[in-house]
NUSE-467392 format. One record per residue (C-alpha): residue number from 1; residue in one letter; x, y, z. Coordinates in nm, 2 decimals. Layout:
! residues N
<pt><pos>NUM</pos><code>A</code><xx>X</xx><yy>Y</yy><zz>Z</zz></pt>
...
END
This chain:
! residues 265
<pt><pos>1</pos><code>M</code><xx>4.40</xx><yy>3.02</yy><zz>-1.08</zz></pt>
<pt><pos>2</pos><code>D</code><xx>4.12</xx><yy>3.20</yy><zz>-1.29</zz></pt>
<pt><pos>3</pos><code>Q</code><xx>4.10</xx><yy>2.90</yy><zz>-1.48</zz></pt>
<pt><pos>4</pos><code>T</code><xx>4.10</xx><yy>2.63</yy><zz>-1.25</zz></pt>
<pt><pos>5</pos><code>M</code><xx>3.81</xx><yy>2.83</yy><zz>-1.08</zz></pt>
<pt><pos>6</pos><code>M</code><xx>3.61</xx><yy>2.85</yy><zz>-1.42</zz></pt>
<pt><pos>7</pos><code>N</code><xx>3.66</xx><yy>2.45</yy><zz>-1.43</zz></pt>
<pt><pos>8</pos><code>R</code><xx>3.50</xx><yy>2.43</yy><zz>-1.15</zz></pt>
<pt><pos>9</pos><code>E</code><xx>3.25</xx><yy>2.62</yy><zz>-1.21</zz></pt>
<pt><pos>10</pos><code>H</code><xx>3.18</xx><yy>2.45</yy><zz>-1.55</zz></pt>
<pt><pos>11</pos><code>M</code><xx>3.19</xx><yy>2.12</yy><zz>-1.32</zz></pt>
<pt><pos>12</pos><code>L</code><xx>2.92</xx><yy>2.29</yy><zz>-1.10</zz></pt>
<pt><pos>13</pos><code>H</code><xx>2.70</xx><yy>2.36</yy><zz>-1.39</zz></pt>
<pt><pos>14</pos><code>R</code><xx>2.76</xx><yy>1.99</yy><zz>-1.56</zz></pt>
<pt><pos>15</pos><code>T</code><xx>2.70</xx><yy>1.84</yy><zz>-1.22</zz></pt>
<pt><pos>16</pos><code>L</code><xx>2.34</xx><yy>2.04</yy><zz>-1.18</zz></pt>
<pt><pos>17</pos><code>G</code><xx>2.25</xx><yy>1.95</yy><zz>-1.55</zz></pt>
<pt><pos>18</pos><code>L</code><xx>2.35</xx><yy>1.61</yy><zz>-1.48</zz></pt>
<pt><pos>19</pos><code>I</code><xx>2.09</xx><yy>1.58</yy><zz>-1.19</zz></pt>
<pt><pos>20</pos><code>G</code><xx>1.84</xx><yy>1.73</yy><zz>-1.39</zz></pt>
<pt><pos>21</pos><code>I</code><xx>1.88</xx><yy>1.49</yy><zz>-1.69</zz></pt>
<pt><pos>22</pos><code>F</code><xx>1.84</xx><yy>1.24</yy><zz>-1.40</zz></pt>
<pt><pos>23</pos><code>V</code><xx>1.52</xx><yy>1.33</yy><zz>-1.24</zz></pt>
<pt><pos>24</pos><code>M</code><xx>1.37</xx><yy>1.41</yy><zz>-1.59</zz></pt>
<pt><pos>25</pos><code>T</code><xx>1.47</xx><yy>1.07</yy><zz>-1.73</zz></pt>
<pt><pos>26</pos><code>I</code><xx>1.28</xx><yy>0.92</yy><zz>-1.38</zz></pt>
<pt><pos>27</pos><code>S</code><xx>0.99</xx><yy>1.13</yy><zz>-1.43</zz></pt>
<pt><pos>28</pos><code>A</code><xx>0.93</xx><yy>1.02</yy><zz>-1.77</zz></pt>
<pt><pos>29</pos><code>S</code><xx>0.93</xx><yy>0.67</yy><zz>-1.75</zz></pt>
<pt><pos>30</pos><code>L</code><xx>0.71</xx><yy>0.70</yy><zz>-1.46</zz></pt>
<pt><pos>31</pos><code>G</code><xx>0.48</xx><yy>0.84</yy><zz>-1.67</zz></pt>
<pt><pos>32</pos><code>Q</code><xx>0.47</xx><yy>0.64</yy><zz>-1.96</zz></pt>
<pt><pos>33</pos><code>T</code><xx>0.43</xx><yy>0.35</yy><zz>-1.74</zz></pt>
<pt><pos>34</pos><code>E</code><xx>0.12</xx><yy>0.53</yy><zz>-1.60</zz></pt>
<pt><pos>35</pos><code>A</code><xx>-0.02</xx><yy>0.56</yy><zz>-1.95</zz></pt>
<pt><pos>36</pos><code>I</code><xx>-0.02</xx><yy>0.19</yy><zz>-2.00</zz></pt>
<pt><pos>37</pos><code>Y</code><xx>-0.17</xx><yy>0.09</yy><zz>-1.62</zz></pt>
<pt><pos>38</pos><code>Q</code><xx>-0.46</xx><yy>0.37</yy><zz>-1.73</zz></pt>
<pt><pos>39</pos><code>A</code><xx>-0.49</xx><yy>0.22</yy><zz>-2.08</zz></pt>
<pt><pos>40</pos><code>Q</code><xx>-0.61</xx><yy>-0.13</yy><zz>-1.91</zz></pt>
<pt><pos>41</pos><code>F</code><xx>-0.79</xx><yy>0.03</yy><zz>-1.59</zz></pt>
<pt><pos>42</pos><code>D</code><xx>-1.03</xx><yy>0.27</yy><zz>-1.85</zz></pt>
<pt><pos>43</pos><code>S</code><xx>-1.06</xx><yy>-0.10</yy><zz>-2.03</zz></pt>
<pt><pos>44</pos><code>A</code><xx>-1.18</xx><yy>-0.28</yy><zz>-1.70</zz></pt>
<pt><pos>45</pos><code>N</code><xx>-1.44</xx><yy>0.02</yy><zz>-1.61</zz></pt>
<pt><pos>46</pos><code>A</code><xx>-1.54</xx><yy>0.03</yy><zz>-1.98</zz></pt>
<pt><pos>47</pos><code>A</code><xx>-1.64</xx><yy>-0.36</yy><zz>-1.91</zz></pt>
<pt><pos>48</pos><code>Y</code><xx>-1.79</xx><yy>-0.23</yy><zz>-1.52</zz></pt>
<pt><pos>49</pos><code>A</code><xx>-1.97</xx><yy>-0.04</yy><zz>-1.65</zz></pt>
<pt><pos>50</pos><code>R</code><xx>-2.15</xx><yy>-0.25</yy><zz>-1.93</zz></pt>
<pt><pos>51</pos><code>G</code><xx>-2.23</xx><yy>-0.49</yy><zz>-1.67</zz></pt>
<pt><pos>52</pos><code>E</code><xx>-2.00</xx><yy>-0.77</yy><zz>-1.79</zz></pt>
<pt><pos>53</pos><code>F</code><xx>-1.89</xx><yy>-0.79</yy><zz>-1.41</zz></pt>
<pt><pos>54</pos><code>S</code><xx>-1.64</xx><yy>-1.11</yy><zz>-1.48</zz></pt>
<pt><pos>55</pos><code>L</code><xx>-1.43</xx><yy>-0.92</yy><zz>-1.76</zz></pt>
<pt><pos>56</pos><code>A</code><xx>-1.41</xx><yy>-0.63</yy><zz>-1.53</zz></pt>
<pt><pos>57</pos><code>Q</code><xx>-1.28</xx><yy>-0.82</yy><zz>-1.24</zz></pt>
<pt><pos>58</pos><code>S</code><xx>-0.98</xx><yy>-0.94</yy><zz>-1.52</zz></pt>
<pt><pos>59</pos><code>G</code><xx>-0.86</xx><yy>-0.65</yy><zz>-1.62</zz></pt>
<pt><pos>60</pos><code>Y</code><xx>-0.83</xx><yy>-0.54</yy><zz>-1.24</zz></pt>
<pt><pos>61</pos><code>E</code><xx>-0.69</xx><yy>-0.85</yy><zz>-1.14</zz></pt>
<pt><pos>62</pos><code>S</code><xx>-0.41</xx><yy>-0.85</yy><zz>-1.38</zz></pt>
<pt><pos>63</pos><code>L</code><xx>-0.37</xx><yy>-0.44</yy><zz>-1.32</zz></pt>
<pt><pos>64</pos><code>L</code><xx>-0.27</xx><yy>-0.59</yy><zz>-0.93</zz></pt>
<pt><pos>65</pos><code>E</code><xx>-0.05</xx><yy>-0.84</yy><zz>-1.06</zz></pt>
<pt><pos>66</pos><code>D</code><xx>0.23</xx><yy>-0.60</yy><zz>-1.02</zz></pt>
<pt><pos>67</pos><code>R</code><xx>0.10</xx><yy>-0.33</yy><zz>-0.91</zz></pt>
<pt><pos>68</pos><code>V</code><xx>-0.07</xx><yy>-0.14</yy><zz>-0.58</zz></pt>
<pt><pos>69</pos><code>H</code><xx>-0.36</xx><yy>0.07</yy><zz>-0.65</zz></pt>
<pt><pos>70</pos><code>F</code><xx>-0.65</xx><yy>0.21</yy><zz>-0.47</zz></pt>
<pt><pos>71</pos><code>A</code><xx>-0.85</xx><yy>0.23</yy><zz>-0.74</zz></pt>
<pt><pos>72</pos><code>S</code><xx>-0.84</xx><yy>-0.12</yy><zz>-0.87</zz></pt>
<pt><pos>73</pos><code>E</code><xx>-0.85</xx><yy>-0.30</yy><zz>-0.51</zz></pt>
<pt><pos>74</pos><code>F</code><xx>-1.17</xx><yy>-0.05</yy><zz>-0.47</zz></pt>
<pt><pos>75</pos><code>N</code><xx>-1.35</xx><yy>-0.15</yy><zz>-0.83</zz></pt>
<pt><pos>76</pos><code>L</code><xx>-1.24</xx><yy>-0.52</yy><zz>-0.83</zz></pt>
<pt><pos>77</pos><code>G</code><xx>-1.47</xx><yy>-0.51</yy><zz>-0.46</zz></pt>
<pt><pos>78</pos><code>N</code><xx>-1.73</xx><yy>-0.36</yy><zz>-0.65</zz></pt>
<pt><pos>79</pos><code>A</code><xx>-1.70</xx><yy>-0.64</yy><zz>-0.91</zz></pt>
<pt><pos>80</pos><code>F</code><xx>-1.72</xx><yy>-0.89</yy><zz>-0.67</zz></pt>
<pt><pos>81</pos><code>F</code><xx>-2.01</xx><yy>-0.73</yy><zz>-0.51</zz></pt>
<pt><pos>82</pos><code>K</code><xx>-2.23</xx><yy>-0.68</yy><zz>-0.84</zz></pt>
<pt><pos>83</pos><code>Q</code><xx>-2.14</xx><yy>-1.09</yy><zz>-0.88</zz></pt>
<pt><pos>84</pos><code>Q</code><xx>-2.24</xx><yy>-1.16</yy><zz>-0.50</zz></pt>
<pt><pos>85</pos><code>K</code><xx>-1.93</xx><yy>-1.26</yy><zz>-0.38</zz></pt>
<pt><pos>86</pos><code>F</code><xx>-1.95</xx><yy>-1.09</yy><zz>-0.10</zz></pt>
<pt><pos>87</pos><code>G</code><xx>-1.67</xx><yy>-1.26</yy><zz>0.12</zz></pt>
<pt><pos>88</pos><code>L</code><xx>-1.40</xx><yy>-1.16</yy><zz>-0.19</zz></pt>
<pt><pos>89</pos><code>A</code><xx>-1.61</xx><yy>-0.82</yy><zz>-0.20</zz></pt>
<pt><pos>90</pos><code>I</code><xx>-1.47</xx><yy>-0.74</yy><zz>0.11</zz></pt>
<pt><pos>91</pos><code>L</code><xx>-1.12</xx><yy>-0.89</yy><zz>0.09</zz></pt>
<pt><pos>92</pos><code>H</code><xx>-1.09</xx><yy>-0.64</yy><zz>-0.16</zz></pt>
<pt><pos>93</pos><code>Y</code><xx>-1.23</xx><yy>-0.36</yy><zz>0.02</zz></pt>
<pt><pos>94</pos><code>E</code><xx>-1.03</xx><yy>-0.43</yy><zz>0.29</zz></pt>
<pt><pos>95</pos><code>R</code><xx>-0.72</xx><yy>-0.42</yy><zz>0.08</zz></pt>
<pt><pos>96</pos><code>A</code><xx>-0.81</xx><yy>-0.07</yy><zz>-0.08</zz></pt>
<pt><pos>97</pos><code>R</code><xx>-0.85</xx><yy>0.02</yy><zz>0.30</zz></pt>
<pt><pos>98</pos><code>Q</code><xx>-0.52</xx><yy>-0.04</yy><zz>0.34</zz></pt>
<pt><pos>99</pos><code>L</code><xx>-0.36</xx><yy>0.23</yy><zz>0.10</zz></pt>
<pt><pos>100</pos><code>T</code><xx>-0.67</xx><yy>0.48</yy><zz>0.18</zz></pt>
<pt><pos>101</pos><code>P</code><xx>-0.81</xx><yy>0.48</yy><zz>0.47</zz></pt>
<pt><pos>102</pos><code>N</code><xx>-1.14</xx><yy>0.65</yy><zz>0.58</zz></pt>
<pt><pos>103</pos><code>N</code><xx>-1.23</xx><yy>0.68</yy><zz>0.23</zz></pt>
<pt><pos>104</pos><code>E</code><xx>-1.61</xx><yy>0.75</yy><zz>0.28</zz></pt>
<pt><pos>105</pos><code>D</code><xx>-1.70</xx><yy>0.61</yy><zz>-0.06</zz></pt>
<pt><pos>106</pos><code>L</code><xx>-1.49</xx><yy>0.30</yy><zz>0.06</zz></pt>
<pt><pos>107</pos><code>E</code><xx>-1.64</xx><yy>0.30</yy><zz>0.36</zz></pt>
<pt><pos>108</pos><code>T</code><xx>-2.02</xx><yy>0.31</yy><zz>0.28</zz></pt>
<pt><pos>109</pos><code>N</code><xx>-1.94</xx><yy>-0.01</yy><zz>0.01</zz></pt>
<pt><pos>110</pos><code>L</code><xx>-1.78</xx><yy>-0.20</yy><zz>0.28</zz></pt>
<pt><pos>111</pos><code>T</code><xx>-2.07</xx><yy>-0.14</yy><zz>0.56</zz></pt>
<pt><pos>112</pos><code>L</code><xx>-2.30</xx><yy>-0.25</yy><zz>0.21</zz></pt>
<pt><pos>113</pos><code>A</code><xx>-2.11</xx><yy>-0.58</yy><zz>0.16</zz></pt>
<pt><pos>114</pos><code>N</code><xx>-2.10</xx><yy>-0.64</yy><zz>0.58</zz></pt>
<pt><pos>115</pos><code>S</code><xx>-2.46</xx><yy>-0.67</yy><zz>0.61</zz></pt>
<pt><pos>116</pos><code>Q</code><xx>-2.50</xx><yy>-0.88</yy><zz>0.36</zz></pt>
<pt><pos>117</pos><code>I</code><xx>-2.25</xx><yy>-1.19</yy><zz>0.56</zz></pt>
<pt><pos>118</pos><code>S</code><xx>-2.42</xx><yy>-1.40</yy><zz>0.89</zz></pt>
<pt><pos>119</pos><code>D</code><xx>-2.16</xx><yy>-1.27</yy><zz>1.12</zz></pt>
<pt><pos>120</pos><code>R</code><xx>-2.17</xx><yy>-0.98</yy><zz>1.30</zz></pt>
<pt><pos>121</pos><code>I</code><xx>-1.83</xx><yy>-0.90</yy><zz>1.52</zz></pt>
<pt><pos>122</pos><code>E</code><xx>-1.82</xx><yy>-0.54</yy><zz>1.61</zz></pt>
<pt><pos>123</pos><code>A</code><xx>-1.43</xx><yy>-0.40</yy><zz>1.61</zz></pt>
<pt><pos>124</pos><code>L</code><xx>-1.31</xx><yy>-0.19</yy><zz>1.92</zz></pt>
<pt><pos>125</pos><code>P</code><xx>-1.27</xx><yy>0.15</yy><zz>1.85</zz></pt>
<pt><pos>126</pos><code>T</code><xx>-1.02</xx><yy>0.37</yy><zz>1.82</zz></pt>
<pt><pos>127</pos><code>A</code><xx>-0.87</xx><yy>0.69</yy><zz>1.90</zz></pt>
<pt><pos>128</pos><code>G</code><xx>-0.88</xx><yy>0.99</yy><zz>1.64</zz></pt>
<pt><pos>129</pos><code>I</code><xx>-0.51</xx><yy>1.05</yy><zz>1.60</zz></pt>
<pt><pos>130</pos><code>S</code><xx>-0.40</xx><yy>0.66</yy><zz>1.58</zz></pt>
<pt><pos>131</pos><code>N</code><xx>-0.67</xx><yy>0.66</yy><zz>1.26</zz></pt>
<pt><pos>132</pos><code>V</code><xx>-0.44</xx><yy>1.01</yy><zz>1.09</zz></pt>
<pt><pos>133</pos><code>W</code><xx>-0.11</xx><yy>0.77</yy><zz>1.16</zz></pt>
<pt><pos>134</pos><code>Q</code><xx>-0.25</xx><yy>0.47</yy><zz>1.01</zz></pt>
<pt><pos>135</pos><code>G</code><xx>-0.32</xx><yy>0.67</yy><zz>0.66</zz></pt>
<pt><pos>136</pos><code>I</code><xx>0.01</xx><yy>0.81</yy><zz>0.72</zz></pt>
<pt><pos>137</pos><code>V</code><xx>0.16</xx><yy>0.47</yy><zz>0.71</zz></pt>
<pt><pos>138</pos><code>A</code><xx>-0.05</xx><yy>0.25</yy><zz>0.56</zz></pt>
<pt><pos>139</pos><code>P</code><xx>0.09</xx><yy>-0.02</yy><zz>0.36</zz></pt>
<pt><pos>140</pos><code>G</code><xx>-0.02</xx><yy>0.10</yy><zz>0.06</zz></pt>
<pt><pos>141</pos><code>R</code><xx>0.18</xx><yy>0.42</yy><zz>0.13</zz></pt>
<pt><pos>142</pos><code>H</code><xx>0.58</xx><yy>0.21</yy><zz>0.13</zz></pt>
<pt><pos>143</pos><code>L</code><xx>0.65</xx><yy>0.25</yy><zz>-0.24</zz></pt>
<pt><pos>144</pos><code>L</code><xx>0.55</xx><yy>0.67</yy><zz>-0.24</zz></pt>
<pt><pos>145</pos><code>W</code><xx>0.76</xx><yy>0.68</yy><zz>0.06</zz></pt>
<pt><pos>146</pos><code>H</code><xx>1.08</xx><yy>0.50</yy><zz>-0.04</zz></pt>
<pt><pos>147</pos><code>R</code><xx>1.04</xx><yy>0.68</yy><zz>-0.37</zz></pt>
<pt><pos>148</pos><code>L</code><xx>1.05</xx><yy>1.00</yy><zz>-0.21</zz></pt>
<pt><pos>149</pos><code>M</code><xx>1.34</xx><yy>0.89</yy><zz>0.01</zz></pt>
<pt><pos>150</pos><code>V</code><xx>1.56</xx><yy>0.81</yy><zz>-0.28</zz></pt>
<pt><pos>151</pos><code>L</code><xx>1.46</xx><yy>1.16</yy><zz>-0.50</zz></pt>
<pt><pos>152</pos><code>F</code><xx>1.54</xx><yy>1.39</yy><zz>-0.16</zz></pt>
<pt><pos>153</pos><code>W</code><xx>1.84</xx><yy>1.16</yy><zz>-0.08</zz></pt>
<pt><pos>154</pos><code>T</code><xx>1.99</xx><yy>1.18</yy><zz>-0.46</zz></pt>
<pt><pos>155</pos><code>L</code><xx>1.90</xx><yy>1.55</yy><zz>-0.45</zz></pt>
<pt><pos>156</pos><code>G</code><xx>2.08</xx><yy>1.60</yy><zz>-0.14</zz></pt>
<pt><pos>157</pos><code>F</code><xx>2.40</xx><yy>1.46</yy><zz>-0.23</zz></pt>
<pt><pos>158</pos><code>G</code><xx>2.41</xx><yy>1.64</yy><zz>-0.54</zz></pt>
<pt><pos>159</pos><code>A</code><xx>2.34</xx><yy>1.93</yy><zz>-0.38</zz></pt>
<pt><pos>160</pos><code>L</code><xx>2.63</xx><yy>1.88</yy><zz>-0.10</zz></pt>
<pt><pos>161</pos><code>A</code><xx>2.86</xx><yy>1.77</yy><zz>-0.41</zz></pt>
<pt><pos>162</pos><code>A</code><xx>2.75</xx><yy>2.08</yy><zz>-0.60</zz></pt>
<pt><pos>163</pos><code>R</code><xx>2.87</xx><yy>2.29</yy><zz>-0.26</zz></pt>
<pt><pos>164</pos><code>L</code><xx>3.20</xx><yy>2.11</yy><zz>-0.28</zz></pt>
<pt><pos>165</pos><code>L</code><xx>3.30</xx><yy>2.25</yy><zz>-0.62</zz></pt>
<pt><pos>166</pos><code>S</code><xx>3.16</xx><yy>2.60</yy><zz>-0.63</zz></pt>
<pt><pos>167</pos><code>Q</code><xx>3.42</xx><yy>2.88</yy><zz>-0.54</zz></pt>
<pt><pos>168</pos><code>N</code><xx>3.17</xx><yy>3.08</yy><zz>-0.45</zz></pt>
<pt><pos>169</pos><code>F</code><xx>3.10</xx><yy>3.16</yy><zz>-0.08</zz></pt>
<pt><pos>170</pos><code>G</code><xx>2.77</xx><yy>3.26</yy><zz>-0.11</zz></pt>
<pt><pos>171</pos><code>N</code><xx>2.65</xx><yy>2.96</yy><zz>-0.33</zz></pt>
<pt><pos>172</pos><code>R</code><xx>2.81</xx><yy>2.68</yy><zz>-0.12</zz></pt>
<pt><pos>173</pos><code>R</code><xx>2.65</xx><yy>2.86</yy><zz>0.18</zz></pt>
<pt><pos>174</pos><code>I</code><xx>2.30</xx><yy>2.80</yy><zz>0.02</zz></pt>
<pt><pos>175</pos><code>L</code><xx>2.43</xx><yy>2.49</yy><zz>-0.13</zz></pt>
<pt><pos>176</pos><code>G</code><xx>2.52</xx><yy>2.34</yy><zz>0.19</zz></pt>
<pt><pos>177</pos><code>T</code><xx>2.19</xx><yy>2.46</yy><zz>0.36</zz></pt>
<pt><pos>178</pos><code>L</code><xx>2.02</xx><yy>2.34</yy><zz>0.11</zz></pt>
<pt><pos>179</pos><code>G</code><xx>2.13</xx><yy>2.01</yy><zz>0.11</zz></pt>
<pt><pos>180</pos><code>T</code><xx>2.13</xx><yy>1.91</yy><zz>0.44</zz></pt>
<pt><pos>181</pos><code>S</code><xx>1.77</xx><yy>1.96</yy><zz>0.45</zz></pt>
<pt><pos>182</pos><code>L</code><xx>1.67</xx><yy>1.74</yy><zz>0.14</zz></pt>
<pt><pos>183</pos><code>L</code><xx>1.91</xx><yy>1.48</yy><zz>0.30</zz></pt>
<pt><pos>184</pos><code>A</code><xx>1.66</xx><yy>1.56</yy><zz>0.63</zz></pt>
<pt><pos>185</pos><code>V</code><xx>1.35</xx><yy>1.55</yy><zz>0.43</zz></pt>
<pt><pos>186</pos><code>G</code><xx>1.44</xx><yy>1.20</yy><zz>0.31</zz></pt>
<pt><pos>187</pos><code>I</code><xx>1.55</xx><yy>1.07</yy><zz>0.61</zz></pt>
<pt><pos>188</pos><code>A</code><xx>1.18</xx><yy>1.13</yy><zz>0.73</zz></pt>
<pt><pos>189</pos><code>F</code><xx>1.07</xx><yy>0.95</yy><zz>0.41</zz></pt>
<pt><pos>190</pos><code>M</code><xx>1.28</xx><yy>0.64</yy><zz>0.52</zz></pt>
<pt><pos>191</pos><code>S</code><xx>1.18</xx><yy>0.65</yy><zz>0.85</zz></pt>
<pt><pos>192</pos><code>L</code><xx>0.75</xx><yy>0.67</yy><zz>0.72</zz></pt>
<pt><pos>193</pos><code>S</code><xx>0.86</xx><yy>0.37</yy><zz>0.41</zz></pt>
<pt><pos>194</pos><code>W</code><xx>1.05</xx><yy>0.16</yy><zz>0.69</zz></pt>
<pt><pos>195</pos><code>S</code><xx>0.68</xx><yy>0.22</yy><zz>0.97</zz></pt>
<pt><pos>196</pos><code>A</code><xx>0.47</xx><yy>0.10</yy><zz>0.60</zz></pt>
<pt><pos>197</pos><code>L</code><xx>0.65</xx><yy>-0.18</yy><zz>0.57</zz></pt>
<pt><pos>198</pos><code>N</code><xx>0.62</xx><yy>-0.26</yy><zz>0.93</zz></pt>
<pt><pos>199</pos><code>R</code><xx>0.26</xx><yy>-0.29</yy><zz>0.88</zz></pt>
<pt><pos>200</pos><code>I</code><xx>0.30</xx><yy>-0.48</yy><zz>0.60</zz></pt>
<pt><pos>201</pos><code>S</code><xx>0.54</xx><yy>-0.76</yy><zz>0.77</zz></pt>
<pt><pos>202</pos><code>N</code><xx>0.33</xx><yy>-0.74</yy><zz>1.12</zz></pt>
<pt><pos>203</pos><code>N</code><xx>0.01</xx><yy>-0.67</yy><zz>1.14</zz></pt>
<pt><pos>204</pos><code>K</code><xx>-0.16</xx><yy>-0.93</yy><zz>0.93</zz></pt>
<pt><pos>205</pos><code>S</code><xx>-0.55</xx><yy>-1.00</yy><zz>0.89</zz></pt>
<pt><pos>206</pos><code>A</code><xx>-0.76</xx><yy>-1.20</yy><zz>0.70</zz></pt>
<pt><pos>207</pos><code>I</code><xx>-1.11</xx><yy>-1.28</yy><zz>0.56</zz></pt>
<pt><pos>208</pos><code>V</code><xx>-1.29</xx><yy>-1.60</yy><zz>0.54</zz></pt>
<pt><pos>209</pos><code>L</code><xx>-1.39</xx><yy>-1.70</yy><zz>0.21</zz></pt>
<pt><pos>210</pos><code>A</code><xx>-1.54</xx><yy>-2.05</yy><zz>0.29</zz></pt>
<pt><pos>211</pos><code>N</code><xx>-1.92</xx><yy>-2.07</yy><zz>0.34</zz></pt>
<pt><pos>212</pos><code>E</code><xx>-1.85</xx><yy>-2.20</yy><zz>0.69</zz></pt>
<pt><pos>213</pos><code>S</code><xx>-1.52</xx><yy>-2.27</yy><zz>0.86</zz></pt>
<pt><pos>214</pos><code>P</code><xx>-1.51</xx><yy>-2.41</yy><zz>1.24</zz></pt>
<pt><pos>215</pos><code>V</code><xx>-1.23</xx><yy>-2.23</yy><zz>1.45</zz></pt>
<pt><pos>216</pos><code>R</code><xx>-1.07</xx><yy>-2.52</yy><zz>1.68</zz></pt>
<pt><pos>217</pos><code>S</code><xx>-0.95</xx><yy>-2.53</yy><zz>2.00</zz></pt>
<pt><pos>218</pos><code>Q</code><xx>-0.59</xx><yy>-2.69</yy><zz>1.79</zz></pt>
<pt><pos>219</pos><code>P</code><xx>-0.51</xx><yy>-2.79</yy><zz>1.47</zz></pt>
<pt><pos>220</pos><code>G</code><xx>-0.63</xx><yy>-3.07</yy><zz>1.33</zz></pt>
<pt><pos>221</pos><code>D</code><xx>-0.96</xx><yy>-3.21</yy><zz>1.30</zz></pt>
<pt><pos>222</pos><code>A</code><xx>-0.88</xx><yy>-3.41</yy><zz>1.65</zz></pt>
<pt><pos>223</pos><code>G</code><xx>-0.93</xx><yy>-3.02</yy><zz>1.78</zz></pt>
<pt><pos>224</pos><code>M</code><xx>-1.27</xx><yy>-2.94</yy><zz>1.96</zz></pt>
<pt><pos>225</pos><code>T</code><xx>-1.51</xx><yy>-2.70</yy><zz>1.70</zz></pt>
<pt><pos>226</pos><code>L</code><xx>-1.52</xx><yy>-2.40</yy><zz>1.98</zz></pt>
<pt><pos>227</pos><code>F</code><xx>-1.75</xx><yy>-2.17</yy><zz>1.72</zz></pt>
<pt><pos>228</pos><code>M</code><xx>-1.83</xx><yy>-2.13</yy><zz>1.39</zz></pt>
<pt><pos>229</pos><code>I</code><xx>-1.79</xx><yy>-1.86</yy><zz>1.16</zz></pt>
<pt><pos>230</pos><code>H</code><xx>-1.84</xx><yy>-1.74</yy><zz>0.81</zz></pt>
<pt><pos>231</pos><code>E</code><xx>-1.78</xx><yy>-1.60</yy><zz>0.48</zz></pt>
<pt><pos>232</pos><code>G</code><xx>-1.69</xx><yy>-1.26</yy><zz>0.51</zz></pt>
<pt><pos>233</pos><code>T</code><xx>-1.55</xx><yy>-1.22</yy><zz>0.84</zz></pt>
<pt><pos>234</pos><code>K</code><xx>-1.25</xx><yy>-1.06</yy><zz>0.94</zz></pt>
<pt><pos>235</pos><code>V</code><xx>-0.96</xx><yy>-1.23</yy><zz>1.13</zz></pt>
<pt><pos>236</pos><code>A</code><xx>-0.66</xx><yy>-1.14</yy><zz>1.30</zz></pt>
<pt><pos>237</pos><code>V</code><xx>-0.38</xx><yy>-1.38</yy><zz>1.17</zz></pt>
<pt><pos>238</pos><code>I</code><xx>-0.15</xx><yy>-1.48</yy><zz>1.48</zz></pt>
<pt><pos>239</pos><code>Q</code><xx>0.05</xx><yy>-1.78</yy><zz>1.36</zz></pt>
<pt><pos>240</pos><code>Q</code><xx>0.01</xx><yy>-1.96</yy><zz>0.98</zz></pt>
<pt><pos>241</pos><code>D</code><xx>0.15</xx><yy>-2.26</yy><zz>0.84</zz></pt>
<pt><pos>242</pos><code>S</code><xx>0.03</xx><yy>-2.47</yy><zz>0.54</zz></pt>
<pt><pos>243</pos><code>R</code><xx>-0.32</xx><yy>-2.57</yy><zz>0.61</zz></pt>
<pt><pos>244</pos><code>Y</code><xx>-0.43</xx><yy>-2.39</yy><zz>0.99</zz></pt>
<pt><pos>245</pos><code>T</code><xx>-0.37</xx><yy>-2.02</yy><zz>1.08</zz></pt>
<pt><pos>246</pos><code>K</code><xx>-0.39</xx><yy>-1.95</yy><zz>1.45</zz></pt>
<pt><pos>247</pos><code>I</code><xx>-0.65</xx><yy>-1.62</yy><zz>1.45</zz></pt>
<pt><pos>248</pos><code>K</code><xx>-0.85</xx><yy>-1.40</yy><zz>1.65</zz></pt>
<pt><pos>249</pos><code>L</code><xx>-1.13</xx><yy>-1.22</yy><zz>1.63</zz></pt>
<pt><pos>250</pos><code>P</code><xx>-1.19</xx><yy>-0.88</yy><zz>1.78</zz></pt>
<pt><pos>251</pos><code>N</code><xx>-1.40</xx><yy>-0.99</yy><zz>2.01</zz></pt>
<pt><pos>252</pos><code>G</code><xx>-1.08</xx><yy>-1.16</yy><zz>2.18</zz></pt>
<pt><pos>253</pos><code>N</code><xx>-1.14</xx><yy>-1.54</yy><zz>2.07</zz></pt>
<pt><pos>254</pos><code>V</code><xx>-0.89</xx><yy>-1.73</yy><zz>1.94</zz></pt>
<pt><pos>255</pos><code>G</code><xx>-0.86</xx><yy>-2.05</yy><zz>1.78</zz></pt>
<pt><pos>256</pos><code>W</code><xx>-0.80</xx><yy>-2.22</yy><zz>1.44</zz></pt>
<pt><pos>257</pos><code>I</code><xx>-0.91</xx><yy>-2.31</yy><zz>1.12</zz></pt>
<pt><pos>258</pos><code>A</code><xx>-0.80</xx><yy>-2.45</yy><zz>0.80</zz></pt>
<pt><pos>259</pos><code>S</code><xx>-0.57</xx><yy>-2.16</yy><zz>0.57</zz></pt>
<pt><pos>260</pos><code>N</code><xx>-0.75</xx><yy>-2.23</yy><zz>0.28</zz></pt>
<pt><pos>261</pos><code>D</code><xx>-1.11</xx><yy>-2.16</yy><zz>0.46</zz></pt>
<pt><pos>262</pos><code>M</code><xx>-0.97</xx><yy>-1.79</yy><zz>0.42</zz></pt>
<pt><pos>263</pos><code>E</code><xx>-0.69</xx><yy>-1.55</yy><zz>0.25</zz></pt>
<pt><pos>264</pos><code>T</code><xx>-0.53</xx><yy>-1.28</yy><zz>0.39</zz></pt>
<pt><pos>265</pos><code>I</code><xx>-0.56</xx><yy>-0.94</yy><zz>0.28</zz></pt>
END
């Protein structure tokens, strides 16, 4: 009997050790990857500081090919602004805004960029609590919530497994409570991750990049021109295909424009 208890205690310590190694391995891998990204980011920043805005643009774009990164989106918008490419500047400011809403520096630069474009279309105000929630489930937070979900679920199931191996009543109670709590937190992070992913899938907006684009009553040149919109204007995407996109403006106006005249945020 004593030997059985010793074996189970040994398995408990081994299980906890393996969980610790797993967490440390993930942390080390993420740290190495982050170091590479940081070096690329610093290089792009150095080019920007030298006034080589096109080179800085290429550096930030390279970073954004395989990751979501607020600072790179923000600085890429700055690089386009310095080149007086205001539509592209607004596009990347808006992408940065999705990642980190209500950033003061970003809001200042976005306001400045919007002051350089032709169209003045005011968005309807939103409630303060809505802004807080939008920040929590911003599309850029999806990966963070997903990683935290996986981490807490791993720790939670590990704690429950350790509980089954433990013979000490006090330890079993502690591990059971800890495992259940970790799983509950993991479920909360799953909900946040799903909400952020849902925003990515359903809430699409775009920025007009053409100097001028006719908004028509139906797809194609046969549609009557309702009005014109210009570079930098933000529109909501209602329906999209390869050639034409149905859009809605903040003031409620709806129509179709050529898909090539805009880019989705």
